[in-house]
PDB file of N, CA, C, O and CB in Angstrom:
ATOM      1  N   MET A   1     -24.402 -24.722  -7.530  1.00  0.00           N
ATOM      2  CA  MET A   1     -23.421 -25.163  -7.851  1.00  0.00           C
ATOM      3  C   MET A   1     -24.322 -26.771  -7.600  1.00  0.00           C
ATOM      4  O   MET A   1     -24.808 -27.432  -8.517  1.00  0.00           O
ATOM      5  CB  MET A   1     -22.012 -24.569  -7.018  1.00  0.00           C
ATOM      6  N   VAL A   2     -24.373 -27.234  -5.711  1.00  0.00           N
ATOM      7  CA  VAL A   2     -25.281 -27.625  -5.152  1.00  0.00           C
ATOM      8  C   VAL A   2     -27.371 -27.997  -5.842  1.00  0.00           C
ATOM      9  O   VAL A   2     -28.107 -28.975  -5.719  1.00  0.00           O
ATOM     10  CB  VAL A   2     -24.946 -26.600  -4.184  1.00  0.00           C
ATOM     11  N   GLU A   3     -27.515 -26.905  -6.373  1.00  0.00           N
ATOM     12  CA  GLU A   3     -29.097 -26.840  -7.256  1.00  0.00           C
ATOM     13  C   GLU A   3     -29.041 -26.733  -8.389  1.00  0.00           C
ATOM     14  O   GLU A   3     -30.089 -26.805  -9.032  1.00  0.00           O
ATOM     15  CB  GLU A   3     -30.038 -25.787  -7.043  1.00  0.00           C
ATOM     16  N   LEU A   4     -28.242 -26.597  -8.811  1.00  0.00           N
ATOM     17  CA  LEU A   4     -27.580 -27.950 -10.313  1.00  0.00           C
ATOM     18  C   LEU A   4     -27.246 -28.738 -10.610  1.00  0.00           C
ATOM     19  O   LEU A   4     -27.891 -29.282 -11.506  1.00  0.00           O
ATOM     20  CB  LEU A   4     -26.928 -28.114 -10.964  1.00  0.00           C
ATOM     21  N   ALA A   5     -26.103 -29.363 -10.152  1.00  0.00           N
ATOM     22  CA  ALA A   5     -26.409 -30.822  -9.662  1.00  0.00           C
ATOM     23  C   ALA A   5     -26.686 -31.823  -9.239  1.00  0.00           C
ATOM     24  O   ALA A   5     -26.895 -32.961  -9.660  1.00  0.00           O
ATOM     25  CB  ALA A   5     -26.358 -31.105  -9.555  1.00  0.00           C
ATOM     26  N   ASP A   6     -26.674 -31.091  -7.935  1.00  0.00           N
ATOM     27  CA  ASP A   6     -26.517 -31.833  -7.225  1.00  0.00           C
ATOM     28  C   ASP A   6     -25.854 -33.272  -6.217  1.00  0.00           C
ATOM     29  O   ASP A   6     -25.444 -33.269  -5.056  1.00  0.00           O
ATOM     30  CB  ASP A   6     -26.945 -31.658  -7.522  1.00  0.00           C
ATOM     31  N   ASP A   7     -25.952 -34.295  -7.112  1.00  0.00           N
ATOM     32  CA  ASP A   7     -25.208 -35.244  -6.473  1.00  0.00           C
ATOM     33  C   ASP A   7     -24.214 -35.785  -7.762  1.00  0.00           C
ATOM     34  O   ASP A   7     -23.069 -36.155  -7.503  1.00  0.00           O
ATOM     35  CB  ASP A   7     -26.237 -36.420  -5.728  1.00  0.00           C
ATOM     36  N   GLY A   8     -24.662 -35.803  -8.979  1.00  0.00           N
ATOM     37  CA  GLY A   8     -23.645 -35.308 -10.282  1.00  0.00           C
ATOM     38  C   GLY A   8     -23.772 -34.373 -10.845  1.00  0.00           C
ATOM     39  O   GLY A   8     -24.453 -33.400 -10.522  1.00  0.00           O
ATOM     40  N   PHE A   9     -22.713 -34.618 -12.398  1.00  0.00           N
ATOM     41  CA  PHE A   9     -22.645 -33.353 -13.307  1.00  0.00           C
ATOM     42  C   PHE A   9     -23.590 -33.007 -13.786  1.00  0.00           C
ATOM     43  O   PHE A   9     -24.628 -33.647 -13.954  1.00  0.00           O
ATOM     44  CB  PHE A   9     -21.927 -33.341 -14.275  1.00  0.00           C
ATOM     45  N   CYS A  10     -23.248 -31.492 -14.186  1.00  0.00           N
ATOM     46  CA  CYS A  10     -23.824 -30.702 -14.422  1.00  0.00           C
ATOM     47  C   CYS A  10     -23.296 -29.883 -15.961  1.00  0.00           C
ATOM     48  O   CYS A  10     -22.092 -29.826 -15.710  1.00  0.00           O
ATOM     49  CB  CYS A  10     -23.842 -30.107 -13.205  1.00  0.00           C
ATOM     50  N   PRO A  11     -23.409 -29.384 -17.030  1.00  0.00           N
ATOM     51  CA  PRO A  11     -22.967 -28.579 -17.922  1.00  0.00           C
ATOM     52  C   PRO A  11     -21.652 -27.424 -17.208  1.00  0.00           C
ATOM     53  O   PRO A  11     -21.320 -27.229 -16.039  1.00  0.00           O
ATOM     54  CB  PRO A  11     -24.361 -27.879 -18.496  1.00  0.00           C
ATOM     55  N   VAL A  12     -21.425 -27.154 -17.800  1.00  0.00           N
ATOM     56  CA  VAL A  12     -20.407 -25.989 -17.488  1.00  0.00           C
ATOM     57  C   VAL A  12     -20.562 -24.346 -17.650  1.00  0.00           C
ATOM     58  O   VAL A  12     -20.022 -23.492 -16.947  1.00  0.00           O
ATOM     59  CB  VAL A  12     -19.337 -26.284 -18.304  1.00  0.00           C
ATOM     60  N   ARG A  13     -21.452 -24.144 -18.774  1.00  0.00           N
ATOM     61  CA  ARG A  13     -22.302 -23.560 -19.868  1.00  0.00           C
ATOM     62  C   ARG A  13     -23.430 -23.071 -18.512  1.00  0.00           C
ATOM     63  O   ARG A  13     -23.707 -21.939 -18.113  1.00  0.00           O
ATOM     64  CB  ARG A  13     -22.948 -24.884 -21.364  1.00  0.00           C
ATOM     65  N   ASP A  14     -23.776 -24.043 -18.170  1.00  0.00           N
ATOM     66  CA  ASP A  14     -25.450 -24.089 -17.301  1.00  0.00           C
ATOM     67  C   ASP A  14     -25.250 -23.545 -16.772  1.00  0.00           C
ATOM     68  O   ASP A  14     -25.749 -22.436 -16.965  1.00  0.00           O
ATOM     69  CB  ASP A  14     -26.221 -25.026 -16.568  1.00  0.00           C
ATOM     70  N   LEU A  15     -24.247 -23.719 -15.450  1.00  0.00           N
ATOM     71  CA  LEU A  15     -22.886 -23.230 -13.700  1.00  0.00           C
ATOM     72  C   LEU A  15     -23.268 -21.465 -14.442  1.00  0.00           C
ATOM     73  O   LEU A  15     -24.100 -20.629 -14.089  1.00  0.00           O
ATOM     74  CB  LEU A  15     -19.895 -24.106 -13.813  1.00  0.00           C
ATOM     75  N   TYR A  16     -21.626 -21.436 -16.239  1.00  0.00           N
ATOM     76  CA  TYR A  16     -21.764 -19.707 -16.273  1.00  0.00           C
ATOM     77  C   TYR A  16     -22.801 -19.581 -16.060  1.00  0.00           C
ATOM     78  O   TYR A  16     -23.095 -19.821 -14.889  1.00  0.00           O
ATOM     79  CB  TYR A  16     -21.500 -18.830 -17.443  1.00  0.00           C
ATOM     80  N   LEU A  17     -23.975 -19.144 -17.005  1.00  0.00           N
ATOM     81  CA  LEU A  17     -25.573 -18.643 -16.955  1.00  0.00           C
ATOM     82  C   LEU A  17     -25.736 -18.380 -15.711  1.00  0.00           C
ATOM     83  O   LEU A  17     -26.211 -17.263 -15.509  1.00  0.00           O
ATOM     84  CB  LEU A  17     -26.747 -19.655 -17.402  1.00  0.00           C
ATOM     85  N   ARG A  18     -25.348 -19.473 -14.108  1.00  0.00           N
ATOM     86  CA  ARG A  18     -25.876 -19.289 -12.954  1.00  0.00           C
ATOM     87  C   ARG A  18     -24.849 -17.906 -12.108  1.00  0.00           C
ATOM     88  O   ARG A  18     -25.122 -17.439 -11.002  1.00  0.00           O
ATOM     89  CB  ARG A  18     -25.891 -20.882 -12.221  1.00  0.00           C
ATOM     90  N   LEU A  19     -23.619 -17.462 -13.030  1.00  0.00           N
ATOM     91  CA  LEU A  19     -22.959 -16.537 -12.553  1.00  0.00           C
ATOM     92  C   LEU A  19     -22.774 -16.108 -13.672  1.00  0.00           C
ATOM     93  O   LEU A  19     -21.912 -16.426 -14.492  1.00  0.00           O
ATOM     94  CB  LEU A  19     -21.963 -16.724 -11.742  1.00  0.00           C
ATOM     95  N   ARG A  20     -23.986 -15.006 -13.763  1.00  0.00           N
ATOM     96  CA  ARG A  20     -23.752 -14.327 -15.014  1.00  0.00           C
ATOM     97  C   ARG A  20     -23.412 -12.421 -14.279  1.00  0.00           C
ATOM     98  O   ARG A  20     -23.476 -11.411 -14.981  1.00  0.00           O
ATOM     99  CB  ARG A  20     -25.481 -14.624 -16.248  1.00  0.00           C
ATOM    100  N   GLN A  21     -23.113 -12.434 -12.934  1.00  0.00           N
ATOM    101  CA  GLN A  21     -22.730 -11.015 -11.934  1.00  0.00           C
ATOM    102  C   GLN A  21     -21.294 -11.359 -12.719  1.00  0.00           C
ATOM    103  O   GLN A  21     -21.030 -10.576 -13.632  1.00  0.00           O
ATOM    104  CB  GLN A  21     -22.840 -11.035  -9.678  1.00  0.00           C
ATOM    105  N   PHE A  22     -20.797 -11.914 -12.593  1.00  0.00           N
ATOM    106  CA  PHE A  22     -19.302 -12.496 -13.121  1.00  0.00           C
ATOM    107  C   PHE A  22     -18.940 -12.381 -14.905  1.00  0.00           C
ATOM    108  O   PHE A  22     -19.682 -12.923 -15.724  1.00  0.00           O
ATOM    109  CB  PHE A  22     -19.288 -14.332 -12.680  1.00  0.00           C
ATOM    110  N   GLY A  23     -18.009 -11.791 -15.211  1.00  0.00           N
ATOM    111  CA  GLY A  23     -17.311 -11.744 -16.360  1.00  0.00           C
ATOM    112  C   GLY A  23     -16.932 -12.561 -17.309  1.00  0.00           C
ATOM    113  O   GLY A  23     -15.773 -12.380 -16.937  1.00  0.00           O
ATOM    114  N   SER A  24     -16.782 -13.471 -18.402  1.00  0.00           N
ATOM    115  CA  SER A  24     -15.888 -14.100 -18.433  1.00  0.00           C
ATOM    116  C   SER A  24     -15.034 -15.124 -18.001  1.00  0.00           C
ATOM    117  O   SER A  24     -14.940 -16.299 -17.645  1.00  0.00           O
ATOM    118  CB  SER A  24     -15.665 -13.662 -18.463  1.00  0.00           C
ATOM    119  N   ARG A  25     -14.411 -13.972 -18.236  1.00  0.00           N
ATOM    120  CA  ARG A  25     -13.250 -14.414 -17.224  1.00  0.00           C
ATOM    121  C   ARG A  25     -13.133 -14.646 -15.870  1.00  0.00           C
ATOM    122  O   ARG A  25     -12.179 -15.279 -15.418  1.00  0.00           O
ATOM    123  CB  ARG A  25     -12.442 -13.693 -17.254  1.00  0.00           C
ATOM    124  N   GLU A  26     -13.737 -14.334 -15.394  1.00  0.00           N
ATOM    125  CA  GLU A  26     -13.600 -14.038 -13.185  1.00  0.00           C
ATOM    126  C   GLU A  26     -14.813 -16.028 -13.870  1.00  0.00           C
ATOM    127  O   GLU A  26     -15.580 -16.484 -13.022  1.00  0.00           O
ATOM    128  CB  GLU A  26     -15.311 -11.285 -11.610  1.00  0.00           C
ATOM    129  N   GLN A  27     -14.751 -16.542 -14.821  1.00  0.00           N
ATOM    130  CA  GLN A  27     -15.897 -17.321 -14.407  1.00  0.00           C
ATOM    131  C   GLN A  27     -15.062 -18.364 -14.188  1.00  0.00           C
ATOM    132  O   GLN A  27     -14.971 -19.080 -13.190  1.00  0.00           O
ATOM    133  CB  GLN A  27     -17.151 -17.547 -15.367  1.00  0.00           C
ATOM    134  N   ARG A  28     -13.808 -18.412 -16.316  1.00  0.00           N
ATOM    135  CA  ARG A  28     -13.569 -19.065 -16.461  1.00  0.00           C
ATOM    136  C   ARG A  28     -11.908 -20.263 -15.547  1.00  0.00           C
ATOM    137  O   ARG A  28     -11.429 -21.387 -15.392  1.00  0.00           O
ATOM    138  CB  ARG A  28     -13.883 -18.522 -17.504  1.00  0.00           C
ATOM    139  N   ARG A  29     -11.741 -18.314 -15.169  1.00  0.00           N
ATOM    140  CA  ARG A  29     -10.590 -18.568 -14.021  1.00  0.00           C
ATOM    141  C   ARG A  29     -11.450 -19.515 -12.139  1.00  0.00           C
ATOM    142  O   ARG A  29     -11.143 -20.444 -11.393  1.00  0.00           O
ATOM    143  CB  ARG A  29      -9.826 -16.362 -13.623  1.00  0.00           C
ATOM    144  N   GLY A  30     -12.463 -18.568 -12.233  1.00  0.00           N
ATOM    145  CA  GLY A  30     -12.848 -19.215 -10.726  1.00  0.00           C
ATOM    146  C   GLY A  30     -12.877 -20.937 -10.934  1.00  0.00           C
ATOM    147  O   GLY A  30     -12.281 -21.563 -10.058  1.00  0.00           O
ATOM    148  N   LEU A  31     -13.433 -21.621 -11.872  1.00  0.00           N
ATOM    149  CA  LEU A  31     -13.935 -23.100 -12.500  1.00  0.00           C
ATOM    150  C   LEU A  31     -12.397 -23.744 -12.161  1.00  0.00           C
ATOM    151  O   LEU A  31     -11.961 -24.438 -11.242  1.00  0.00           O
ATOM    152  CB  LEU A  31     -14.524 -23.129 -14.555  1.00  0.00           C
ATOM    153  N   LYS A  32     -11.761 -23.102 -13.479  1.00  0.00           N
ATOM    154  CA  LYS A  32     -10.382 -23.569 -13.407  1.00  0.00           C
ATOM    155  C   LYS A  32      -9.669 -24.032 -11.693  1.00  0.00           C
ATOM    156  O   LYS A  32      -9.127 -25.043 -11.246  1.00  0.00           O
ATOM    157  CB  LYS A  32      -9.536 -22.236 -14.116  1.00  0.00           C
ATOM    158  N   ARG A  33     -10.259 -21.850 -10.781  1.00  0.00           N
ATOM    159  CA  ARG A  33      -9.579 -23.121  -9.570  1.00  0.00           C
ATOM    160  C   ARG A  33      -9.853 -23.797  -8.269  1.00  0.00           C
ATOM    161  O   ARG A  33      -9.108 -24.017  -7.314  1.00  0.00           O
ATOM    162  CB  ARG A  33      -8.558 -22.769  -9.115  1.00  0.00           C
ATOM    163  N   ALA A  34     -11.058 -24.057  -8.465  1.00  0.00           N
ATOM    164  CA  ALA A  34     -11.889 -25.282  -8.012  1.00  0.00           C
ATOM    165  C   ALA A  34     -11.300 -26.403  -8.524  1.00  0.00           C
ATOM    166  O   ALA A  34     -10.782 -27.407  -8.038  1.00  0.00           O
ATOM    167  CB  ALA A  34     -13.341 -25.280  -8.441  1.00  0.00           C
ATOM    168  N   VAL A  35     -11.530 -25.939  -9.753  1.00  0.00           N
ATOM    169  CA  VAL A  35     -10.873 -27.714  -9.500  1.00  0.00           C
ATOM    170  C   VAL A  35      -9.271 -28.480  -9.754  1.00  0.00           C
ATOM    171  O   VAL A  35      -8.848 -29.605 -10.022  1.00  0.00           O
ATOM    172  CB  VAL A  35     -11.740 -28.640 -10.583  1.00  0.00           C
ATOM    173  N   ARG A  36      -8.785 -27.284  -9.518  1.00  0.00           N
ATOM    174  CA  ARG A  36      -6.687 -27.360  -9.579  1.00  0.00           C
ATOM    175  C   ARG A  36      -6.739 -27.654  -7.350  1.00  0.00           C
ATOM    176  O   ARG A  36      -6.018 -27.925  -6.390  1.00  0.00           O
ATOM    177  CB  ARG A  36      -5.359 -24.520 -10.458  1.00  0.00           C
ATOM    178  N   ARG A  37      -7.392 -27.502  -7.528  1.00  0.00           N
ATOM    179  CA  ARG A  37      -7.453 -27.577  -5.256  1.00  0.00           C
ATOM    180  C   ARG A  37      -8.920 -28.382  -4.789  1.00  0.00           C
ATOM    181  O   ARG A  37      -9.736 -28.296  -3.872  1.00  0.00           O
ATOM    182  CB  ARG A  37      -7.740 -25.260  -4.182  1.00  0.00           C
ATOM    183  N   GLY A  38      -8.686 -29.299  -6.149  1.00  0.00           N
ATOM    184  CA  GLY A  38      -9.273 -30.502  -5.644  1.00  0.00           C
ATOM    185  C   GLY A  38     -11.421 -30.444  -5.533  1.00  0.00           C
ATOM    186  O   GLY A  38     -12.084 -31.461  -5.735  1.00  0.00           O
ATOM    187  N   PHE A  39     -12.142 -28.910  -5.152  1.00  0.00           N
ATOM    188  CA  PHE A  39     -13.447 -29.267  -4.811  1.00  0.00           C
ATOM    189  C   PHE A  39     -14.098 -29.600  -5.888  1.00  0.00           C
ATOM    190  O   PHE A  39     -14.880 -30.523  -5.660  1.00  0.00           O
ATOM    191  CB  PHE A  39     -14.127 -28.341  -4.153  1.00  0.00           C
ATOM    192  N   LEU A  40     -14.105 -29.119  -7.313  1.00  0.00           N
ATOM    193  CA  LEU A  40     -14.937 -30.054  -8.557  1.00  0.00           C
ATOM    194  C   LEU A  40     -13.958 -30.996  -9.477  1.00  0.00           C
ATOM    195  O   LEU A  40     -12.809 -31.294  -9.802  1.00  0.00           O
ATOM    196  CB  LEU A  40     -15.756 -28.920  -9.757  1.00  0.00           C
ATOM    197  N   LEU A  41     -15.246 -31.198  -9.612  1.00  0.00           N
ATOM    198  CA  LEU A  41     -13.834 -32.812 -10.728  1.00  0.00           C
ATOM    199  C   LEU A  41     -15.004 -32.131 -11.854  1.00  0.00           C
ATOM    200  O   LEU A  41     -16.147 -31.717 -11.662  1.00  0.00           O
ATOM    201  CB  LEU A  41     -13.901 -35.782 -10.215  1.00  0.00           C
ATOM    202  N   GLU A  42     -13.826 -32.257 -13.585  1.00  0.00           N
ATOM    203  CA  GLU A  42     -13.918 -31.643 -14.029  1.00  0.00           C
ATOM    204  C   GLU A  42     -13.827 -33.254 -15.707  1.00  0.00           C
ATOM    205  O   GLU A  42     -13.005 -34.170 -15.719  1.00  0.00           O
ATOM    206  CB  GLU A  42     -13.002 -30.310 -13.427  1.00  0.00           C
ATOM    207  N   ARG A  43     -14.852 -33.031 -16.714  1.00  0.00           N
ATOM    208  CA  ARG A  43     -15.662 -33.971 -17.238  1.00  0.00           C
ATOM    209  C   ARG A  43     -15.949 -34.000 -18.787  1.00  0.00           C
ATOM    210  O   ARG A  43     -17.103 -33.740 -19.129  1.00  0.00           O
ATOM    211  CB  ARG A  43     -16.806 -33.847 -16.555  1.00  0.00           C
ATOM    212  N   ARG A  44     -14.759 -34.370 -20.025  1.00  0.00           N
ATOM    213  CA  ARG A  44     -15.765 -34.129 -20.934  1.00  0.00           C
ATOM    214  C   ARG A  44     -16.766 -35.103 -21.350  1.00  0.00           C
ATOM    215  O   ARG A  44     -16.603 -36.323 -21.377  1.00  0.00           O
ATOM    216  CB  ARG A  44     -15.221 -33.751 -21.938  1.00  0.00           C
ATOM    217  N   GLY A  45     -17.749 -34.500 -21.652  1.00  0.00           N
ATOM    218  CA  GLY A  45     -19.242 -35.731 -22.495  1.00  0.00           C
ATOM    219  C   GLY A  45     -18.461 -36.428 -23.659  1.00  0.00           C
ATOM    220  O   GLY A  45     -17.400 -36.204 -24.242  1.00  0.00           O
ATOM    221  N   PRO A  46     -19.058 -36.996 -23.710  1.00  0.00           N
ATOM    222  CA  PRO A  46     -19.711 -37.595 -24.968  1.00  0.00           C
ATOM    223  C   PRO A  46     -19.862 -36.497 -26.366  1.00  0.00           C
ATOM    224  O   PRO A  46     -19.526 -36.459 -27.549  1.00  0.00           O
ATOM    225  CB  PRO A  46     -21.292 -38.107 -24.456  1.00  0.00           C
ATOM    226  N   ASP A  47     -20.259 -36.048 -25.820  1.00  0.00           N
ATOM    227  CA  ASP A  47     -20.525 -35.214 -27.062  1.00  0.00           C
ATOM    228  C   ASP A  47     -20.225 -33.930 -26.907  1.00  0.00           C
ATOM    229  O   ASP A  47     -20.979 -33.032 -27.281  1.00  0.00           O
ATOM    230  CB  ASP A  47     -21.843 -35.243 -27.508  1.00  0.00           C
ATOM    231  N   GLY A  48     -18.952 -33.709 -26.267  1.00  0.00           N
ATOM    232  CA  GLY A  48     -17.543 -33.123 -26.666  1.00  0.00           C
ATOM    233  C   GLY A  48     -17.613 -32.121 -25.825  1.00  0.00           C
ATOM    234  O   GLY A  48     -16.665 -31.361 -26.023  1.00  0.00           O
ATOM    235  N   ARG A  49     -18.655 -31.584 -24.535  1.00  0.00           N
ATOM    236  CA  ARG A  49     -19.322 -30.395 -23.723  1.00  0.00           C
ATOM    237  C   ARG A  49     -18.364 -31.096 -22.418  1.00  0.00           C
ATOM    238  O   ARG A  49     -18.330 -32.267 -22.041  1.00  0.00           O
ATOM    239  CB  ARG A  49     -21.455 -30.300 -23.576  1.00  0.00           C
ATOM    240  N   THR A  50     -17.649 -29.940 -21.930  1.00  0.00           N
ATOM    241  CA  THR A  50     -17.077 -30.110 -20.169  1.00  0.00           C
ATOM    242  C   THR A  50     -18.315 -30.046 -19.460  1.00  0.00           C
ATOM    243  O   THR A  50     -19.280 -29.463 -19.954  1.00  0.00           O
ATOM    244  CB  THR A  50     -15.947 -28.735 -19.450  1.00  0.00           C
ATOM    245  N   TYR A  51     -18.360 -30.511 -18.518  1.00  0.00           N
ATOM    246  CA  TYR A  51     -19.231 -30.737 -17.497  1.00  0.00           C
ATOM    247  C   TYR A  51     -17.985 -31.252 -16.064  1.00  0.00           C
ATOM    248  O   TYR A  51     -16.831 -31.664 -16.175  1.00  0.00           O
ATOM    249  CB  TYR A  51     -20.518 -32.055 -18.117  1.00  0.00           C
ATOM    250  N   VAL A  52     -18.824 -31.008 -14.807  1.00  0.00           N
ATOM    251  CA  VAL A  52     -18.536 -31.154 -13.750  1.00  0.00           C
ATOM    252  C   VAL A  52     -19.527 -30.946 -12.572  1.00  0.00           C
ATOM    253  O   VAL A  52     -20.546 -30.274 -12.740  1.00  0.00           O
ATOM    254  CB  VAL A  52     -17.608 -30.543 -13.738  1.00  0.00           C
ATOM    255  N   ALA A  53     -19.225 -31.527 -11.369  1.00  0.00           N
ATOM    256  CA  ALA A  53     -19.246 -31.924  -9.657  1.00  0.00           C
ATOM    257  C   ALA A  53     -18.226 -32.199  -9.131  1.00  0.00           C
ATOM    258  O   ALA A  53     -17.113 -32.636  -9.424  1.00  0.00           O
ATOM    259  CB  ALA A  53     -19.963 -33.026  -9.208  1.00  0.00           C
ATOM    260  N   LEU A  54     -19.108 -31.680  -7.796  1.00  0.00           N
ATOM    261  CA  LEU A  54     -19.102 -31.222  -6.680  1.00  0.00           C
ATOM    262  C   LEU A  54     -18.180 -33.086  -6.159  1.00  0.00           C
ATOM    263  O   LEU A  54     -18.592 -34.202  -5.844  1.00  0.00           O
ATOM    264  CB  LEU A  54     -20.948 -30.553  -6.076  1.00  0.00           C
ATOM    265  N   SER A  55     -16.632 -32.336  -6.374  1.00  0.00           N
ATOM    266  CA  SER A  55     -15.984 -34.047  -5.210  1.00  0.00           C
ATOM    267  C   SER A  55     -15.718 -33.693  -3.716  1.00  0.00           C
ATOM    268  O   SER A  55     -15.708 -32.627  -3.099  1.00  0.00           O
ATOM    269  CB  SER A  55     -14.030 -34.827  -5.756  1.00  0.00           C
ATOM    270  N   SER A  56     -15.545 -34.754  -3.433  1.00  0.00           N
ATOM    271  CA  SER A  56     -15.897 -34.509  -1.330  1.00  0.00           C
ATOM    272  C   SER A  56     -15.383 -34.508  -0.949  1.00  0.00           C
ATOM    273  O   SER A  56     -15.110 -35.121   0.083  1.00  0.00           O
ATOM    274  CB  SER A  56     -16.427 -35.079  -0.267  1.00  0.00           C
ATOM    275  N   GLU A  57     -14.767 -33.646  -1.656  1.00  0.00           N
ATOM    276  CA  GLU A  57     -13.569 -32.081  -0.724  1.00  0.00           C
ATOM    277  C   GLU A  57     -15.048 -30.893  -0.368  1.00  0.00           C
ATOM    278  O   GLU A  57     -15.588 -30.410   0.628  1.00  0.00           O
ATOM    279  CB  GLU A  57     -11.769 -30.782  -2.566  1.00  0.00           C
ATOM    280  N   GLY A  58     -15.286 -30.828  -2.510  1.00  0.00           N
ATOM    281  CA  GLY A  58     -16.114 -29.728  -2.387  1.00  0.00           C
ATOM    282  C   GLY A  58     -17.373 -29.460  -1.591  1.00  0.00           C
ATOM    283  O   GLY A  58     -18.093 -28.462  -1.577  1.00  0.00           O
ATOM    284  N   TRP A  59     -17.469 -30.812  -0.811  1.00  0.00           N
ATOM    285  CA  TRP A  59     -18.764 -31.458  -0.459  1.00  0.00           C
ATOM    286  C   TRP A  59     -18.753 -31.376   0.638  1.00  0.00           C
ATOM    287  O   TRP A  59     -19.882 -31.764   0.938  1.00  0.00           O
ATOM    288  CB  TRP A  59     -19.076 -32.699  -0.794  1.00  0.00           C
ATOM    289  N   GLU A  60     -17.970 -30.992   2.036  1.00  0.00           N
ATOM    290  CA  GLU A  60     -17.144 -30.686   3.062  1.00  0.00           C
ATOM    291  C   GLU A  60     -17.296 -29.004   3.056  1.00  0.00           C
ATOM    292  O   GLU A  60     -17.588 -28.063   3.793  1.00  0.00           O
ATOM    293  CB  GLU A  60     -15.584 -31.334   2.811  1.00  0.00           C
ATOM    294  N   ARG A  61     -17.122 -29.139   2.474  1.00  0.00           N
ATOM    295  CA  ARG A  61     -16.755 -27.566   2.666  1.00  0.00           C
ATOM    296  C   ARG A  61     -18.288 -26.554   1.945  1.00  0.00           C
ATOM    297  O   ARG A  61     -18.745 -25.484   2.345  1.00  0.00           O
ATOM    298  CB  ARG A  61     -14.943 -27.203   1.544  1.00  0.00           C
ATOM    299  N   PHE A  62     -18.624 -27.210   1.083  1.00  0.00           N
ATOM    300  CA  PHE A  62     -20.094 -26.376   1.394  1.00  0.00           C
ATOM    301  C   PHE A  62     -20.950 -27.360   3.194  1.00  0.00           C
ATOM    302  O   PHE A  62     -21.460 -26.830   4.180  1.00  0.00           O
ATOM    303  CB  PHE A  62     -21.519 -26.756  -0.660  1.00  0.00           C
ATOM    304  N   ARG A  63     -20.810 -28.321   2.987  1.00  0.00           N
ATOM    305  CA  ARG A  63     -21.437 -28.582   4.274  1.00  0.00           C
ATOM    306  C   ARG A  63     -21.070 -27.423   5.559  1.00  0.00           C
ATOM    307  O   ARG A  63     -21.818 -26.752   6.270  1.00  0.00           O
ATOM    308  CB  ARG A  63     -20.928 -30.102   4.679  1.00  0.00           C
ATOM    309  N   GLU A  64     -19.499 -27.536   5.485  1.00  0.00           N
ATOM    310  CA  GLU A  64     -18.653 -26.725   6.197  1.00  0.00           C
ATOM    311  C   GLU A  64     -19.282 -25.405   6.513  1.00  0.00           C
ATOM    312  O   GLU A  64     -19.414 -24.933   7.643  1.00  0.00           O
ATOM    313  CB  GLU A  64     -17.434 -26.562   5.482  1.00  0.00           C
ATOM    314  N   SER A  65     -19.733 -24.750   5.140  1.00  0.00           N
ATOM    315  CA  SER A  65     -19.926 -22.935   5.242  1.00  0.00           C
ATOM    316  C   SER A  65     -21.552 -23.514   5.104  1.00  0.00           C
ATOM    317  O   SER A  65     -21.869 -23.348   3.926  1.00  0.00           O
ATOM    318  CB  SER A  65     -19.045 -21.479   3.589  1.00  0.00           C
ATOM    319  N   THR A  66     -22.509 -24.029   5.745  1.00  0.00           N
ATOM    320  CA  THR A  66     -24.349 -24.481   5.922  1.00  0.00           C
ATOM    321  C   THR A  66     -24.101 -24.561   7.191  1.00  0.00           C
ATOM    322  O   THR A  66     -25.191 -24.169   7.610  1.00  0.00           O
ATOM    323  CB  THR A  66     -25.201 -26.081   5.186  1.00  0.00           C
ATOM    324  N   ARG A  67     -23.321 -24.831   8.366  1.00  0.00           N
ATOM    325  CA  ARG A  67     -23.677 -25.213   9.452  1.00  0.00           C
ATOM    326  C   ARG A  67     -23.890 -23.800  10.584  1.00  0.00           C
ATOM    327  O   ARG A  67     -24.252 -23.989  11.746  1.00  0.00           O
ATOM    328  CB  ARG A  67     -22.619 -26.295   9.797  1.00  0.00           C
TER     329      ARG A  67
END
């Protein structure tokens, strides 16, 4: 997620392409779980696509994991 969007939004489709080793059901469930827990922000763009970005809580978790 950090590689794709850095501090902005990225299309969910691009995120799913990076996570191809998981099945589509696991991808959707994992994404929704991260949104519910507050790690990701989910928005619908003017083009109708869904976009996600790391929230401040997500950035904190990322920084903790890279220490």
